[in-house]
DRENKEBA-971780 format. One record per residue (C-alpha): x, y, z; residue number from 1. Coordinates in steps of 0.2 Angstrom, whole numbers, padded with zeros to 4 digits. Layout:
% residues N
<kedo xx="X" yy="Y" zz="Z" nr="NUM"/>
...
END
This chain:
% residues 308
<kedo xx="0077" yy="0712" zz="0196" nr="1"/>
<kedo xx="0093" yy="0703" zz="0192" nr="2"/>
<kedo xx="0110" yy="0710" zz="0194" nr="3"/>
<kedo xx="0112" yy="0710" zz="0175" nr="4"/>
<kedo xx="0097" yy="0721" zz="0174" nr="5"/>
<kedo xx="0105" yy="0734" zz="0184" nr="6"/>
<kedo xx="0120" yy="0737" zz="0172" nr="7"/>
<kedo xx="0122" yy="0754" zz="0165" nr="8"/>
<kedo xx="0121" yy="0754" zz="0146" nr="9"/>
<kedo xx="0140" yy="0759" zz="0145" nr="10"/>
<kedo xx="0144" yy="0745" zz="0157" nr="11"/>
<kedo xx="0134" yy="0732" zz="0147" nr="12"/>
<kedo xx="0143" yy="0738" zz="0131" nr="13"/>
<kedo xx="0160" yy="0735" zz="0139" nr="14"/>
<kedo xx="0156" yy="0718" zz="0145" nr="15"/>
<kedo xx="0149" yy="0713" zz="0128" nr="16"/>
<kedo xx="0164" yy="0719" zz="0119" nr="17"/>
<kedo xx="0175" yy="0709" zz="0131" nr="18"/>
<kedo xx="0165" yy="0694" zz="0128" nr="19"/>
<kedo xx="0167" yy="0696" zz="0109" nr="20"/>
<kedo xx="0185" yy="0700" zz="0109" nr="21"/>
<kedo xx="0191" yy="0687" zz="0122" nr="22"/>
<kedo xx="0178" yy="0673" zz="0119" nr="23"/>
<kedo xx="0175" yy="0661" zz="0133" nr="24"/>
<kedo xx="0188" yy="0663" zz="0147" nr="25"/>
<kedo xx="0192" yy="0651" zz="0161" nr="26"/>
<kedo xx="0190" yy="0656" zz="0179" nr="27"/>
<kedo xx="0208" yy="0661" zz="0185" nr="28"/>
<kedo xx="0205" yy="0656" zz="0203" nr="29"/>
<kedo xx="0203" yy="0638" zz="0197" nr="30"/>
<kedo xx="0219" yy="0637" zz="0187" nr="31"/>
<kedo xx="0237" yy="0634" zz="0195" nr="32"/>
<kedo xx="0243" yy="0651" zz="0201" nr="33"/>
<kedo xx="0256" yy="0654" zz="0187" nr="34"/>
<kedo xx="0242" yy="0651" zz="0174" nr="35"/>
<kedo xx="0229" yy="0662" zz="0183" nr="36"/>
<kedo xx="0241" yy="0676" zz="0185" nr="37"/>
<kedo xx="0246" yy="0675" zz="0166" nr="38"/>
<kedo xx="0227" yy="0676" zz="0162" nr="39"/>
<kedo xx="0225" yy="0691" zz="0174" nr="40"/>
<kedo xx="0240" yy="0700" zz="0167" nr="41"/>
<kedo xx="0234" yy="0698" zz="0149" nr="42"/>
<kedo xx="0216" yy="0703" zz="0152" nr="43"/>
<kedo xx="0221" yy="0719" zz="0162" nr="44"/>
<kedo xx="0235" yy="0726" zz="0152" nr="45"/>
<kedo xx="0223" yy="0731" zz="0138" nr="46"/>
<kedo xx="0217" yy="0745" zz="0150" nr="47"/>
<kedo xx="0234" yy="0754" zz="0150" nr="48"/>
<kedo xx="0231" yy="0760" zz="0132" nr="49"/>
<kedo xx="0225" yy="0778" zz="0130" nr="50"/>
<kedo xx="0229" yy="0784" zz="0148" nr="51"/>
<kedo xx="0234" yy="0802" zz="0152" nr="52"/>
<kedo xx="0252" yy="0807" zz="0146" nr="53"/>
<kedo xx="0263" yy="0811" zz="0161" nr="54"/>
<kedo xx="0275" yy="0825" zz="0163" nr="55"/>
<kedo xx="0288" yy="0812" zz="0169" nr="56"/>
<kedo xx="0289" yy="0793" zz="0172" nr="57"/>
<kedo xx="0303" yy="0786" zz="0184" nr="58"/>
<kedo xx="0308" yy="0769" zz="0190" nr="59"/>
<kedo xx="0316" yy="0770" zz="0207" nr="60"/>
<kedo xx="0324" yy="0757" zz="0218" nr="61"/>
<kedo xx="0316" yy="0757" zz="0235" nr="62"/>
<kedo xx="0325" yy="0755" zz="0251" nr="63"/>
<kedo xx="0320" yy="0736" zz="0252" nr="64"/>
<kedo xx="0327" yy="0733" zz="0234" nr="65"/>
<kedo xx="0311" yy="0732" zz="0224" nr="66"/>
<kedo xx="0306" yy="0743" zz="0210" nr="67"/>
<kedo xx="0294" yy="0758" zz="0212" nr="68"/>
<kedo xx="0285" yy="0765" zz="0196" nr="69"/>
<kedo xx="0282" yy="0784" zz="0197" nr="70"/>
<kedo xx="0270" yy="0793" zz="0187" nr="71"/>
<kedo xx="0271" yy="0812" zz="0188" nr="72"/>
<kedo xx="0257" yy="0822" zz="0180" nr="73"/>
<kedo xx="0257" yy="0839" zz="0171" nr="74"/>
<kedo xx="0256" yy="0853" zz="0184" nr="75"/>
<kedo xx="0263" yy="0843" zz="0199" nr="76"/>
<kedo xx="0265" yy="0855" zz="0213" nr="77"/>
<kedo xx="0280" yy="0846" zz="0221" nr="78"/>
<kedo xx="0271" yy="0845" zz="0237" nr="79"/>
<kedo xx="0261" yy="0828" zz="0238" nr="80"/>
<kedo xx="0262" yy="0810" zz="0232" nr="81"/>
<kedo xx="0251" yy="0795" zz="0232" nr="82"/>
<kedo xx="0257" yy="0777" zz="0236" nr="83"/>
<kedo xx="0245" yy="0765" zz="0226" nr="84"/>
<kedo xx="0242" yy="0747" zz="0230" nr="85"/>
<kedo xx="0235" yy="0737" zz="0216" nr="86"/>
<kedo xx="0221" yy="0724" zz="0218" nr="87"/>
<kedo xx="0219" yy="0707" zz="0211" nr="88"/>
<kedo xx="0213" yy="0696" zz="0226" nr="89"/>
<kedo xx="0230" yy="0697" zz="0234" nr="90"/>
<kedo xx="0235" yy="0684" zz="0221" nr="91"/>
<kedo xx="0235" yy="0692" zz="0204" nr="92"/>
<kedo xx="0239" yy="0708" zz="0195" nr="93"/>
<kedo xx="0254" yy="0719" zz="0197" nr="94"/>
<kedo xx="0261" yy="0737" zz="0195" nr="95"/>
<kedo xx="0261" yy="0733" zz="0176" nr="96"/>
<kedo xx="0242" yy="0729" zz="0175" nr="97"/>
<kedo xx="0238" yy="0745" zz="0185" nr="98"/>
<kedo xx="0249" yy="0757" zz="0175" nr="99"/>
<kedo xx="0233" yy="0765" zz="0168" nr="100"/>
<kedo xx="0225" yy="0766" zz="0185" nr="101"/>
<kedo xx="0240" yy="0775" zz="0191" nr="102"/>
<kedo xx="0240" yy="0787" zz="0176" nr="103"/>
<kedo xx="0222" yy="0792" zz="0178" nr="104"/>
<kedo xx="0223" yy="0794" zz="0197" nr="105"/>
<kedo xx="0239" yy="0805" zz="0195" nr="106"/>
<kedo xx="0230" yy="0816" zz="0182" nr="107"/>
<kedo xx="0214" yy="0817" zz="0193" nr="108"/>
<kedo xx="0223" yy="0821" zz="0209" nr="109"/>
<kedo xx="0237" yy="0832" zz="0202" nr="110"/>
<kedo xx="0250" yy="0823" zz="0211" nr="111"/>
<kedo xx="0262" yy="0809" zz="0207" nr="112"/>
<kedo xx="0256" yy="0791" zz="0210" nr="113"/>
<kedo xx="0269" yy="0777" zz="0214" nr="114"/>
<kedo xx="0265" yy="0759" zz="0211" nr="115"/>
<kedo xx="0275" yy="0743" zz="0216" nr="116"/>
<kedo xx="0274" yy="0724" zz="0217" nr="117"/>
<kedo xx="0271" yy="0715" zz="0233" nr="118"/>
<kedo xx="0272" yy="0696" zz="0236" nr="119"/>
<kedo xx="0257" yy="0687" zz="0231" nr="120"/>
<kedo xx="0247" yy="0672" zz="0238" nr="121"/>
<kedo xx="0245" yy="0658" zz="0239" nr="122"/>
<kedo xx="0264" yy="0656" zz="0239" nr="123"/>
<kedo xx="0265" yy="0671" zz="0251" nr="124"/>
<kedo xx="0251" yy="0671" zz="0262" nr="125"/>
<kedo xx="0246" yy="0685" zz="0275" nr="126"/>
<kedo xx="0255" yy="0695" zz="0281" nr="127"/>
<kedo xx="0268" yy="0694" zz="0268" nr="128"/>
<kedo xx="0260" yy="0706" zz="0256" nr="129"/>
<kedo xx="0255" yy="0718" zz="0270" nr="130"/>
<kedo xx="0273" yy="0718" zz="0276" nr="131"/>
<kedo xx="0279" yy="0723" zz="0259" nr="132"/>
<kedo xx="0267" yy="0737" zz="0258" nr="133"/>
<kedo xx="0273" yy="0743" zz="0275" nr="134"/>
<kedo xx="0291" yy="0742" zz="0269" nr="135"/>
<kedo xx="0288" yy="0753" zz="0254" nr="136"/>
<kedo xx="0279" yy="0765" zz="0265" nr="137"/>
<kedo xx="0293" yy="0766" zz="0277" nr="138"/>
<kedo xx="0305" yy="0770" zz="0263" nr="139"/>
<kedo xx="0295" yy="0782" zz="0253" nr="140"/>
<kedo xx="0306" yy="0797" zz="0256" nr="141"/>
<kedo xx="0319" yy="0788" zz="0245" nr="142"/>
<kedo xx="0307" yy="0787" zz="0231" nr="143"/>
<kedo xx="0301" yy="0805" zz="0230" nr="144"/>
<kedo xx="0309" yy="0816" zz="0244" nr="145"/>
<kedo xx="0301" yy="0830" zz="0253" nr="146"/>
<kedo xx="0283" yy="0825" zz="0249" nr="147"/>
<kedo xx="0267" yy="0824" zz="0259" nr="148"/>
<kedo xx="0260" yy="0806" zz="0256" nr="149"/>
<kedo xx="0243" yy="0798" zz="0254" nr="150"/>
<kedo xx="0239" yy="0780" zz="0251" nr="151"/>
<kedo xx="0227" yy="0772" zz="0239" nr="152"/>
<kedo xx="0221" yy="0755" zz="0232" nr="153"/>
<kedo xx="0208" yy="0746" zz="0223" nr="154"/>
<kedo xx="0199" yy="0730" zz="0229" nr="155"/>
<kedo xx="0212" yy="0719" zz="0238" nr="156"/>
<kedo xx="0224" yy="0734" zz="0237" nr="157"/>
<kedo xx="0211" yy="0745" zz="0246" nr="158"/>
<kedo xx="0211" yy="0731" zz="0260" nr="159"/>
<kedo xx="0230" yy="0732" zz="0261" nr="160"/>
<kedo xx="0230" yy="0751" zz="0261" nr="161"/>
<kedo xx="0217" yy="0751" zz="0276" nr="162"/>
<kedo xx="0227" yy="0737" zz="0285" nr="163"/>
<kedo xx="0243" yy="0748" zz="0283" nr="164"/>
<kedo xx="0235" yy="0762" zz="0291" nr="165"/>
<kedo xx="0228" yy="0752" zz="0305" nr="166"/>
<kedo xx="0245" yy="0743" zz="0308" nr="167"/>
<kedo xx="0253" yy="0760" zz="0309" nr="168"/>
<kedo xx="0242" yy="0764" zz="0324" nr="169"/>
<kedo xx="0243" yy="0782" zz="0323" nr="170"/>
<kedo xx="0262" yy="0783" zz="0319" nr="171"/>
<kedo xx="0268" yy="0790" zz="0303" nr="172"/>
<kedo xx="0250" yy="0789" zz="0295" nr="173"/>
<kedo xx="0247" yy="0795" zz="0277" nr="174"/>
<kedo xx="0238" yy="0812" zz="0275" nr="175"/>
<kedo xx="0223" yy="0803" zz="0267" nr="176"/>
<kedo xx="0217" yy="0787" zz="0260" nr="177"/>
<kedo xx="0208" yy="0785" zz="0243" nr="178"/>
<kedo xx="0200" yy="0767" zz="0243" nr="179"/>
<kedo xx="0191" yy="0760" zz="0228" nr="180"/>
<kedo xx="0178" yy="0745" zz="0230" nr="181"/>
<kedo xx="0188" yy="0737" zz="0244" nr="182"/>
<kedo xx="0188" yy="0721" zz="0253" nr="183"/>
<kedo xx="0185" yy="0726" zz="0271" nr="184"/>
<kedo xx="0176" yy="0711" zz="0278" nr="185"/>
<kedo xx="0173" yy="0692" zz="0275" nr="186"/>
<kedo xx="0154" yy="0691" zz="0278" nr="187"/>
<kedo xx="0149" yy="0680" zz="0263" nr="188"/>
<kedo xx="0130" yy="0683" zz="0268" nr="189"/>
<kedo xx="0130" yy="0702" zz="0267" nr="190"/>
<kedo xx="0117" yy="0709" zz="0256" nr="191"/>
<kedo xx="0128" yy="0712" zz="0241" nr="192"/>
<kedo xx="0136" yy="0695" zz="0242" nr="193"/>
<kedo xx="0119" yy="0687" zz="0241" nr="194"/>
<kedo xx="0112" yy="0699" zz="0227" nr="195"/>
<kedo xx="0128" yy="0698" zz="0216" nr="196"/>
<kedo xx="0133" yy="0680" zz="0221" nr="197"/>
<kedo xx="0135" yy="0675" zz="0202" nr="198"/>
<kedo xx="0142" yy="0691" zz="0195" nr="199"/>
<kedo xx="0143" yy="0698" zz="0182" nr="200"/>
<kedo xx="0162" yy="0699" zz="0185" nr="201"/>
<kedo xx="0167" yy="0695" zz="0202" nr="202"/>
<kedo xx="0157" yy="0681" zz="0211" nr="203"/>
<kedo xx="0155" yy="0675" zz="0229" nr="204"/>
<kedo xx="0164" yy="0659" zz="0225" nr="205"/>
<kedo xx="0179" yy="0668" zz="0218" nr="206"/>
<kedo xx="0180" yy="0679" zz="0233" nr="207"/>
<kedo xx="0180" yy="0663" zz="0244" nr="208"/>
<kedo xx="0194" yy="0656" zz="0234" nr="209"/>
<kedo xx="0204" yy="0673" zz="0235" nr="210"/>
<kedo xx="0202" yy="0673" zz="0254" nr="211"/>
<kedo xx="0208" yy="0654" zz="0255" nr="212"/>
<kedo xx="0223" yy="0659" zz="0244" nr="213"/>
<kedo xx="0227" yy="0674" zz="0256" nr="214"/>
<kedo xx="0224" yy="0666" zz="0273" nr="215"/>
<kedo xx="0221" yy="0648" zz="0271" nr="216"/>
<kedo xx="0204" yy="0641" zz="0274" nr="217"/>
<kedo xx="0205" yy="0639" zz="0292" nr="218"/>
<kedo xx="0210" yy="0657" zz="0297" nr="219"/>
<kedo xx="0200" yy="0667" zz="0309" nr="220"/>
<kedo xx="0198" yy="0682" zz="0297" nr="221"/>
<kedo xx="0185" yy="0692" zz="0308" nr="222"/>
<kedo xx="0197" yy="0693" zz="0323" nr="223"/>
<kedo xx="0211" yy="0702" zz="0314" nr="224"/>
<kedo xx="0209" yy="0720" zz="0308" nr="225"/>
<kedo xx="0224" yy="0717" zz="0296" nr="226"/>
<kedo xx="0212" yy="0705" zz="0287" nr="227"/>
<kedo xx="0195" yy="0713" zz="0289" nr="228"/>
<kedo xx="0198" yy="0732" zz="0293" nr="229"/>
<kedo xx="0179" yy="0734" zz="0295" nr="230"/>
<kedo xx="0180" yy="0724" zz="0312" nr="231"/>
<kedo xx="0194" yy="0736" zz="0319" nr="232"/>
<kedo xx="0190" yy="0744" zz="0336" nr="233"/>
<kedo xx="0181" yy="0761" zz="0336" nr="234"/>
<kedo xx="0197" yy="0769" zz="0342" nr="235"/>
<kedo xx="0207" yy="0763" zz="0328" nr="236"/>
<kedo xx="0195" yy="0768" zz="0315" nr="237"/>
<kedo xx="0193" yy="0785" zz="0323" nr="238"/>
<kedo xx="0211" yy="0788" zz="0322" nr="239"/>
<kedo xx="0213" yy="0785" zz="0303" nr="240"/>
<kedo xx="0217" yy="0800" zz="0292" nr="241"/>
<kedo xx="0203" yy="0807" zz="0281" nr="242"/>
<kedo xx="0196" yy="0794" zz="0269" nr="243"/>
<kedo xx="0187" yy="0793" zz="0252" nr="244"/>
<kedo xx="0178" yy="0777" zz="0248" nr="245"/>
<kedo xx="0169" yy="0772" zz="0233" nr="246"/>
<kedo xx="0159" yy="0756" zz="0229" nr="247"/>
<kedo xx="0152" yy="0748" zz="0213" nr="248"/>
<kedo xx="0134" yy="0744" zz="0214" nr="249"/>
<kedo xx="0135" yy="0727" zz="0205" nr="250"/>
<kedo xx="0148" yy="0720" zz="0216" nr="251"/>
<kedo xx="0148" yy="0706" zz="0229" nr="252"/>
<kedo xx="0159" yy="0718" zz="0239" nr="253"/>
<kedo xx="0147" yy="0733" zz="0239" nr="254"/>
<kedo xx="0141" yy="0730" zz="0256" nr="255"/>
<kedo xx="0159" yy="0730" zz="0263" nr="256"/>
<kedo xx="0161" yy="0748" zz="0258" nr="257"/>
<kedo xx="0143" yy="0753" zz="0263" nr="258"/>
<kedo xx="0145" yy="0746" zz="0280" nr="259"/>
<kedo xx="0162" yy="0753" zz="0283" nr="260"/>
<kedo xx="0156" yy="0770" zz="0277" nr="261"/>
<kedo xx="0141" yy="0769" zz="0289" nr="262"/>
<kedo xx="0152" yy="0764" zz="0304" nr="263"/>
<kedo xx="0164" yy="0778" zz="0300" nr="264"/>
<kedo xx="0150" yy="0790" zz="0300" nr="265"/>
<kedo xx="0143" yy="0784" zz="0316" nr="266"/>
<kedo xx="0160" yy="0788" zz="0324" nr="267"/>
<kedo xx="0157" yy="0806" zz="0319" nr="268"/>
<kedo xx="0169" yy="0806" zz="0305" nr="269"/>
<kedo xx="0166" yy="0816" zz="0289" nr="270"/>
<kedo xx="0173" yy="0803" zz="0276" nr="271"/>
<kedo xx="0166" yy="0804" zz="0259" nr="272"/>
<kedo xx="0158" yy="0789" zz="0251" nr="273"/>
<kedo xx="0152" yy="0787" zz="0233" nr="274"/>
<kedo xx="0141" yy="0773" zz="0226" nr="275"/>
<kedo xx="0144" yy="0771" zz="0208" nr="276"/>
<kedo xx="0128" yy="0765" zz="0200" nr="277"/>
<kedo xx="0127" yy="0752" zz="0186" nr="278"/>
<kedo xx="0145" yy="0746" zz="0186" nr="279"/>
<kedo xx="0154" yy="0730" zz="0191" nr="280"/>
<kedo xx="0169" yy="0726" zz="0202" nr="281"/>
<kedo xx="0185" yy="0733" zz="0194" nr="282"/>
<kedo xx="0176" yy="0746" zz="0183" nr="283"/>
<kedo xx="0190" yy="0759" zz="0187" nr="284"/>
<kedo xx="0202" yy="0748" zz="0176" nr="285"/>
<kedo xx="0191" yy="0751" zz="0161" nr="286"/>
<kedo xx="0194" yy="0769" zz="0158" nr="287"/>
<kedo xx="0198" yy="0766" zz="0140" nr="288"/>
<kedo xx="0180" yy="0762" zz="0136" nr="289"/>
<kedo xx="0170" yy="0766" zz="0151" nr="290"/>
<kedo xx="0165" yy="0784" zz="0155" nr="291"/>
<kedo xx="0160" yy="0780" zz="0173" nr="292"/>
<kedo xx="0178" yy="0775" zz="0176" nr="293"/>
<kedo xx="0185" yy="0792" zz="0170" nr="294"/>
<kedo xx="0171" yy="0800" zz="0181" nr="295"/>
<kedo xx="0176" yy="0790" zz="0196" nr="296"/>
<kedo xx="0194" yy="0796" zz="0195" nr="297"/>
<kedo xx="0188" yy="0814" zz="0193" nr="298"/>
<kedo xx="0178" yy="0811" zz="0209" nr="299"/>
<kedo xx="0193" yy="0804" zz="0218" nr="300"/>
<kedo xx="0204" yy="0818" zz="0213" nr="301"/>
<kedo xx="0191" yy="0831" zz="0219" nr="302"/>
<kedo xx="0190" yy="0822" zz="0236" nr="303"/>
<kedo xx="0209" yy="0821" zz="0237" nr="304"/>
<kedo xx="0210" yy="0840" zz="0235" nr="305"/>
<kedo xx="0196" yy="0842" zz="0248" nr="306"/>
<kedo xx="0204" yy="0831" zz="0261" nr="307"/>
<kedo xx="0222" yy="0835" zz="0259" nr="308"/>
END
């Protein structure tokens, strides 16, 4: 059975609609960075339409001088907040492309979600983006004072969220982590990398290029948990706060999440893991058209309430 045969009916309809509306699109990873980013911005901003209406929206300057975008849902208790790290292969997308994601997560969790921009590769390679995330985390009290904070992210943003928690090394950790179809390893021969090598959507070759953008082609990615959190020592993983992880079934990165969830379980942790059937990488961006995306936020919100 091919990867496309596994597509849920709703997922296939979304992909067909995108193909009809957009026509043939170049691979952004084969374009100069500015052109690839412009393409990613245009293709992702459509998903901001139709998101939940917030009680308040703020733009706050962080302690390190960047902008933080704050989405406060109806019924906010005033007790918690979530720092959200956007995905995009460490090279593309922005707080603007993930505004819809922030709104859906805020509504589902019943807590404000804060997004921000970090430096992107290949102009700013590892650890520049991670350092920016840590800087915003360190100054979070200036964004929404008096809150208990969690961290979240999708894809490369989930990688950065995990790397943040590992870098904090037990100090000043978030209350919980909500991690969506993340990059946790660099094993291009994993079961999902082999099975979903050609997509649909994300491909193995695109991920190879994303890694090259982020680290350069010669980096020892497996030796640094800041790059591949799945390879962190047992003690470091055991010390993490409660986590919620999900994975898309039709995604080269699916094995990253499955293997990390299995390793966490083997350490005696009770982290929750959801495998979402019939959907491709990035499906949570597609809430405008895809019911599985809306349901995934609901699951994440339920997990957030259970583990915080």
